[in-house]
BALOBA-1460 file (C-alpha; in Angstrom, 3 decimals):
// residues 187
<rec num="1" residu="m" x="-32.813" y="53.649" z="36.233"/>
<rec num="2" residu="i" x="-30.847" y="51.515" z="33.810"/>
<rec num="3" residu="q" x="-28.959" y="53.483" z="31.208"/>
<rec num="4" residu="v" x="-29.296" y="51.829" z="27.823"/>
<rec num="5" residu="v" x="-26.141" y="53.642" z="26.767"/>
<rec num="6" residu="a" x="-24.152" y="51.528" z="29.200"/>
<rec num="7" residu="a" x="-25.890" y="48.355" z="28.091"/>
<rec num="8" residu="l" x="-25.326" y="49.105" z="24.421"/>
<rec num="9" residu="a" x="-21.789" y="50.386" z="24.833"/>
<rec num="10" residu="i" x="-20.660" y="46.817" z="25.316"/>
<rec num="11" residu="l" x="-22.633" y="45.625" z="22.304"/>
<rec num="12" residu="s" x="-20.286" y="45.255" z="19.361"/>
<rec num="13" residu="a" x="-20.446" y="43.299" z="16.144"/>
<rec num="14" residu="t" x="-18.547" y="40.483" z="17.834"/>
<rec num="15" residu="d" x="-20.718" y="40.531" z="20.976"/>
<rec num="16" residu="v" x="-24.231" y="40.279" z="19.575"/>
<rec num="17" residu="p" x="-26.358" y="38.142" z="21.892"/>
<rec num="18" residu="l" x="-28.618" y="35.409" z="20.593"/>
<rec num="19" residu="a" x="-31.694" y="36.891" z="18.970"/>
<rec num="20" residu="t" x="-34.358" y="35.636" z="21.374"/>
<rec num="21" residu="g" x="-37.185" y="36.874" z="19.180"/>
<rec num="22" residu="a" x="-35.933" y="35.062" z="16.089"/>
<rec num="23" residu="c" x="-35.355" y="31.885" z="18.078"/>
<rec num="24" residu="a" x="-38.814" y="31.865" z="19.672"/>
<rec num="25" residu="w" x="-40.490" y="32.809" z="16.385"/>
<rec num="26" residu="s" x="-38.742" y="29.968" z="14.552"/>
<rec num="27" residu="r" x="-40.164" y="27.478" z="17.057"/>
<rec num="28" residu="l" x="-43.747" y="28.678" z="16.640"/>
<rec num="29" residu="p" x="-45.647" y="26.372" z="14.242"/>
<rec num="30" residu="e" x="-45.631" y="27.652" z="10.671"/>
<rec num="31" residu="a" x="-49.433" y="27.973" z="10.565"/>
<rec num="32" residu="e" x="-49.274" y="30.234" z="13.636"/>
<rec num="33" residu="q" x="-46.522" y="32.326" z="12.061"/>
<rec num="34" residu="q" x="-48.592" y="32.684" z="8.909"/>
<rec num="35" residu="a" x="-51.671" y="33.756" z="10.883"/>
<rec num="36" residu="v" x="-49.664" y="36.500" z="12.610"/>
<rec num="37" residu="m" x="-48.080" y="37.713" z="9.370"/>
<rec num="38" residu="t" x="-51.433" y="37.699" z="7.570"/>
<rec num="39" residu="a" x="-52.816" y="39.887" z="10.346"/>
<rec num="40" residu="y" x="-49.704" y="42.096" z="10.136"/>
<rec num="41" residu="d" x="-50.293" y="42.550" z="6.405"/>
<rec num="42" residu="r" x="-53.655" y="44.115" z="7.291"/>
<rec num="43" residu="s" x="-52.039" y="46.419" z="9.863"/>
<rec num="44" residu="m" x="-49.234" y="46.379" z="12.379"/>
<rec num="45" residu="s" x="-51.718" y="46.677" z="15.252"/>
<rec num="46" residu="q" x="-53.651" y="43.623" z="14.028"/>
<rec num="47" residu="g" x="-50.385" y="41.725" z="13.715"/>
<rec num="48" residu="m" x="-49.389" y="42.640" z="17.255"/>
<rec num="49" residu="r" x="-52.829" y="41.596" z="18.524"/>
<rec num="50" residu="a" x="-52.473" y="38.244" z="16.774"/>
<rec num="51" residu="l" x="-48.997" y="37.874" z="18.263"/>
<rec num="52" residu="s" x="-50.170" y="38.741" z="21.781"/>
<rec num="53" residu="q" x="-52.833" y="36.015" z="21.541"/>
<rec num="54" residu="r" x="-49.921" y="33.588" z="21.340"/>
<rec num="55" residu="g" x="-48.036" y="35.273" z="24.177"/>
<rec num="56" residu="a" x="-48.199" y="32.432" z="26.701"/>
<rec num="57" residu="d" x="-47.012" y="29.905" z="24.117"/>
<rec num="58" residu="l" x="-44.188" y="32.191" z="23.042"/>
<rec num="59" residu="l" x="-43.088" y="32.773" z="26.638"/>
<rec num="60" residu="a" x="-42.870" y="29.016" z="27.147"/>
<rec num="61" residu="i" x="-41.021" y="28.550" z="23.857"/>
<rec num="62" residu="s" x="-38.595" y="31.346" z="24.707"/>
<rec num="63" residu="q" x="-37.357" y="29.424" z="27.739"/>
<rec num="64" residu="d" x="-35.777" y="26.928" z="25.340"/>
<rec num="65" residu="c" x="-34.080" y="29.840" z="23.569"/>
<rec num="66" residu="t" x="-32.780" y="31.609" z="26.667"/>
<rec num="67" residu="g" x="-32.378" y="28.663" z="29.006"/>
<rec num="68" residu="r" x="-34.200" y="30.695" z="31.648"/>
<rec num="69" residu="s" x="-37.681" y="30.993" z="33.097"/>
<rec num="70" residu="d" x="-37.068" y="34.023" z="35.324"/>
<rec num="71" residu="l" x="-36.735" y="36.790" z="32.745"/>
<rec num="72" residu="p" x="-39.229" y="39.658" z="32.689"/>
<rec num="73" residu="p" x="-41.999" y="38.771" z="30.218"/>
<rec num="74" residu="r" x="-41.865" y="42.355" z="28.912"/>
<rec num="75" residu="w" x="-38.331" y="41.740" z="27.619"/>
<rec num="76" residu="i" x="-39.307" y="38.475" z="25.964"/>
<rec num="77" residu="h" x="-42.425" y="39.967" z="24.371"/>
<rec num="78" residu="a" x="-40.389" y="42.942" z="23.131"/>
<rec num="79" residu="a" x="-37.757" y="40.678" z="21.588"/>
<rec num="80" residu="i" x="-40.377" y="38.625" z="19.758"/>
<rec num="81" residu="a" x="-42.554" y="41.571" z="18.723"/>
<rec num="82" residu="s" x="-39.568" y="43.501" z="17.397"/>
<rec num="83" residu="h" x="-38.549" y="40.473" z="15.329"/>
<rec num="84" residu="v" x="-42.051" y="40.191" z="13.854"/>
<rec num="85" residu="i" x="-42.210" y="43.929" z="13.168"/>
<rec num="86" residu="q" x="-38.916" y="43.694" z="11.293"/>
<rec num="87" residu="l" x="-40.315" y="40.834" z="9.204"/>
<rec num="88" residu="g" x="-43.493" y="42.750" z="8.407"/>
<rec num="89" residu="a" x="-41.892" y="46.138" z="7.794"/>
<rec num="90" residu="s" x="-39.129" y="44.738" z="5.592"/>
<rec num="91" residu="a" x="-41.682" y="42.792" z="3.535"/>
<rec num="92" residu="r" x="-43.672" y="45.982" z="2.977"/>
<rec num="93" residu="v" x="-40.573" y="47.956" z="1.954"/>
<rec num="94" residu="e" x="-39.631" y="45.202" z="-0.470"/>
<rec num="95" residu="r" x="-43.149" y="45.120" z="-1.967"/>
<rec num="96" residu="e" x="-43.308" y="48.916" z="-2.249"/>
<rec num="97" residu="k" x="-39.790" y="49.703" z="-3.452"/>
<rec num="98" residu="g" x="-37.940" y="46.445" z="-4.079"/>
<rec num="99" residu="l" x="-35.500" y="47.108" z="-1.226"/>
<rec num="100" residu="s" x="-34.474" y="43.941" z="0.584"/>
<rec num="101" residu="r" x="-34.057" y="43.407" z="4.302"/>
<rec num="102" residu="a" x="-30.317" y="43.242" z="3.646"/>
<rec num="103" residu="s" x="-30.571" y="46.796" z="2.244"/>
<rec num="104" residu="l" x="-32.292" y="47.936" z="5.433"/>
<rec num="105" residu="d" x="-29.631" y="46.265" z="7.566"/>
<rec num="106" residu="r" x="-26.885" y="47.840" z="5.477"/>
<rec num="107" residu="a" x="-28.500" y="51.260" z="5.971"/>
<rec num="108" residu="w" x="-28.442" y="50.605" z="9.735"/>
<rec num="109" residu="d" x="-24.812" y="49.499" z="9.676"/>
<rec num="110" residu="e" x="-23.703" y="52.481" z="7.594"/>
<rec num="111" residu="a" x="-25.717" y="55.103" z="9.496"/>
<rec num="112" residu="s" x="-24.023" y="57.657" z="11.673"/>
<rec num="113" residu="e" x="-23.789" y="57.123" z="15.400"/>
<rec num="114" residu="a" x="-26.108" y="60.130" z="15.805"/>
<rec num="115" residu="a" x="-28.788" y="58.482" z="13.663"/>
<rec num="116" residu="r" x="-28.583" y="55.209" z="15.573"/>
<rec num="117" residu="s" x="-28.581" y="57.086" z="18.908"/>
<rec num="118" residu="c" x="-31.837" y="58.793" z="17.972"/>
<rec num="119" residu="v" x="-33.413" y="55.456" z="17.112"/>
<rec num="120" residu="f" x="-32.118" y="53.852" z="20.324"/>
<rec num="121" residu="n" x="-33.469" y="56.830" z="22.278"/>
<rec num="122" residu="n" x="-36.968" y="56.130" z="20.995"/>
<rec num="123" residu="a" x="-36.647" y="52.329" z="21.105"/>
<rec num="124" residu="a" x="-35.634" y="52.359" z="24.784"/>
<rec num="125" residu="k" x="-38.881" y="53.978" z="25.957"/>
<rec num="126" residu="p" x="-41.015" y="50.799" z="26.150"/>
<rec num="127" residu="f" x="-38.420" y="49.295" z="28.478"/>
<rec num="128" residu="g" x="-38.663" y="52.241" z="30.865"/>
<rec num="129" residu="i" x="-34.999" y="53.019" z="30.402"/>
<rec num="130" residu="e" x="-33.150" y="56.048" z="29.175"/>
<rec num="131" residu="g" x="-31.717" y="55.781" z="25.724"/>
<rec num="132" residu="p" x="-28.728" y="57.703" z="24.441"/>
<rec num="133" residu="a" x="-29.239" y="61.378" z="23.754"/>
<rec num="134" residu="c" x="-30.531" y="62.209" z="20.309"/>
<rec num="135" residu="p" x="-28.197" y="64.975" z="19.109"/>
<rec num="136" residu="d" x="-30.302" y="65.886" z="16.077"/>
<rec num="137" residu="q" x="-33.937" y="64.875" z="15.585"/>
<rec num="138" residu="r" x="-33.380" y="64.964" z="11.819"/>
<rec num="139" residu="a" x="-30.550" y="62.413" z="11.988"/>
<rec num="140" residu="g" x="-32.967" y="59.550" z="11.373"/>
<rec num="141" residu="a" x="-33.572" y="60.877" z="7.879"/>
<rec num="142" residu="t" x="-30.098" y="59.616" z="6.974"/>
<rec num="143" residu="f" x="-31.480" y="56.064" z="7.021"/>
<rec num="144" residu="l" x="-34.007" y="57.047" z="4.397"/>
<rec num="145" residu="a" x="-31.511" y="59.003" z="2.313"/>
<rec num="146" residu="s" x="-29.163" y="56.009" z="2.159"/>
<rec num="147" residu="l" x="-32.090" y="53.931" z="0.872"/>
<rec num="148" residu="g" x="-33.091" y="56.563" z="-1.675"/>
<rec num="149" residu="l" x="-36.363" y="57.242" z="0.171"/>
<rec num="150" residu="s" x="-37.980" y="60.385" z="1.511"/>
<rec num="151" residu="t" x="-41.153" y="61.003" z="3.487"/>
<rec num="152" residu="a" x="-41.527" y="64.215" z="1.468"/>
<rec num="153" residu="n" x="-41.929" y="62.194" z="-1.733"/>
<rec num="154" residu="r" x="-45.499" y="60.922" z="-1.829"/>
<rec num="155" residu="a" x="-44.479" y="57.820" z="-3.823"/>
<rec num="156" residu="d" x="-41.935" y="56.904" z="-1.125"/>
<rec num="157" residu="r" x="-43.999" y="57.725" z="1.945"/>
<rec num="158" residu="a" x="-45.339" y="54.246" z="2.804"/>
<rec num="159" residu="a" x="-41.973" y="52.545" z="2.266"/>
<rec num="160" residu="a" x="-40.143" y="55.327" z="4.129"/>
<rec num="161" residu="e" x="-42.439" y="54.979" z="7.130"/>
<rec num="162" residu="q" x="-41.964" y="51.205" z="7.129"/>
<rec num="163" residu="a" x="-38.181" y="51.617" z="6.863"/>
<rec num="164" residu="l" x="-38.208" y="53.825" z="9.972"/>
<rec num="165" residu="i" x="-40.458" y="51.324" z="11.766"/>
<rec num="166" residu="y" x="-37.948" y="48.627" z="10.821"/>
<rec num="167" residu="m" x="-35.045" y="50.645" z="12.277"/>
<rec num="168" residu="n" x="-36.922" y="51.221" z="15.538"/>
<rec num="169" residu="a" x="-37.791" y="47.519" z="15.805"/>
<rec num="170" residu="k" x="-34.176" y="46.587" z="15.091"/>
<rec num="171" residu="a" x="-33.028" y="48.832" z="17.944"/>
<rec num="172" residu="q" x="-35.704" y="47.431" z="20.271"/>
<rec num="173" residu="q" x="-34.606" y="43.903" z="19.468"/>
<rec num="174" residu="m" x="-30.995" y="44.808" z="20.201"/>
<rec num="175" residu="i" x="-31.973" y="46.362" z="23.531"/>
<rec num="176" residu="a" x="-34.179" y="43.409" z="24.501"/>
<rec num="177" residu="d" x="-31.510" y="40.878" z="23.577"/>
<rec num="178" residu="q" x="-28.874" y="42.838" z="25.472"/>
<rec num="179" residu="l" x="-31.064" y="43.018" z="28.583"/>
<rec num="180" residu="i" x="-31.856" y="39.300" z="28.320"/>
<rec num="181" residu="s" x="-28.247" y="38.252" z="27.815"/>
<rec num="182" residu="k" x="-26.932" y="40.428" z="30.660"/>
<rec num="183" residu="a" x="-29.702" y="39.735" z="33.197"/>
<rec num="184" residu="p" x="-28.309" y="38.386" z="36.445"/>
<rec num="185" residu="g" x="-29.432" y="34.891" z="37.390"/>
<rec num="186" residu="r" x="-31.861" y="34.366" z="40.217"/>
<rec num="187" residu="s" x="-30.252" y="33.409" z="43.473"/>
């Protein structure tokens, strides 16, 4: 079984692979993007359904982004879905609490290694790989604290949940992009 720890250990700020999801999404016609985001505004599950209806088109588009046609579709779909989830979740956090996507990214960057490990642990599951150990299940709350949010505060709950969804999607995108960029070529 692939250890995501090993894959992510080599991922540094200077070695971030091309964001496949962002690339493929940017090549989808604007009307299609809007249809997906409108569905996402209703619910994340509706947004993901709308995205999956465009799956074949996005797989074809992604080949221009990766330069490859032999990558596991699951990785490509995960990269694109995680990008869309980040768009939707960050928009909701901004509407609810006025916190920008840059604020969410800053919270990620400034979080402890333990907090990020817990998120990576959860984010690795859809790939069927083992994430890093989560040393403290409460470590993820540090993301919320740095944003001034709490799930215990009823007024923050929706934005806090979306912020955590954003962090998970960010980790999934990083894992997907790392797997894509490090995949051996077909012989």
